[in-house]
N, C-alpha and C positions, 0 to 999 in steps of 0.2 A: 845584362839584366834581362830577366824573363818575366813577362806579364802572364799571369794565370787567371783564367775565368773559373769561378766556382758558381754553379747553378743549382737549382732546386733546394736552396737553403730554407730552413725553417725560419719563420719570422722571429723566433726567439734566439737565433744564433747571433752571437756578438763578435766584436773585433777580438776580444780575449779568447773566445772559443777557436777562432781561426788561427790566432797566434799560437795557441797550444798545439793544434793539429799540424800546421805547416812548419812551425818552428822546430819540430823534432827532426826535420829533414835539412835544415840549413838556415842561413841568415835571411831575414825578411826585411826588405827596405821599406815597404809601405803596404797597408791594408785599407781598402776602400769598400765598406759595406754600402751598397747603393740604396738610397732612400728616395721616397716620393717628395718632390719639391713642395707640394702644397701641404701634405699631411705630416711629413717627416717619418712616416712608417717605412720599414724595410720593404724592398721590392722583391726579395728572394734570391738575390745574386750579389756577388762581390768580385773584386779584382785584387789580386795579391802580386806584388813585385818581389821576386827573389833575386839576389845578387849573383848566385852561382847557377849557371844554366844546367849543370849536371844534377845539382841538388833539386832544382825545379822539376826536371824530368823524373827524378826519383819520387818526388812528392806527388806528381801527377799520376804516375803508374800505381803508386800505393794507395792513394786517397780516392781515386775515381771509383765510385760505387760504394764507398764506405758510408756508414751512418753517422749523422750528426743531429742530435735532438730528434731521433726517430725517423729521419728522412735520408734516403740514399742520395748523396750529393754527386753532381756531375762536375768533373774537374778536367780541364784541358787547357792547352796554351791559347791565350786570347788572340783573336784575329785583330789586326789593326783597323782603326776606323777608316771608312772609305773617304777618299779625298773629296773635298767640297762639302762635307757635312751630310751627304746623303739627301734624304727627303724629309728631314726633320722639320716639323711644323707645318707640313703641307698635307695634312690628313684630309681625305675627301670621301664623301659618301657616294660619289659618282654623279651627283646632280649638279649640273652647270647652270641651270636656270636660263631665262631669257631665250634668245634665239640661237644659243650655242656658240656665239662668238665671244672671245675673251673681252673683258671689260676695257682693255687698253685700245681696242679697235673702235674707232669712231668713223662710221661710214657715211 
């Protein structure tokens, strides 16, 4: 199984559009058009799982840079998620407030 990342997608691109484009190269196991949790709007990228690694590489080679809904899409093999979930949910503006000590320290 090969997981493919598709970036720079038009917000009008649908699962059916991706099925048509990638299905020409082989069997697709799953398509996930990523949407915003709060609004449900597409975020401009998707993941596609193809069962045959050779077909997936062929799709990547042929579809990278091609146009879908007037936008040149970026297609490459998806990188695995970092172990431990990365830094999700810990966005910071750099301001720590107070005296710079973490809130857990009680001196």
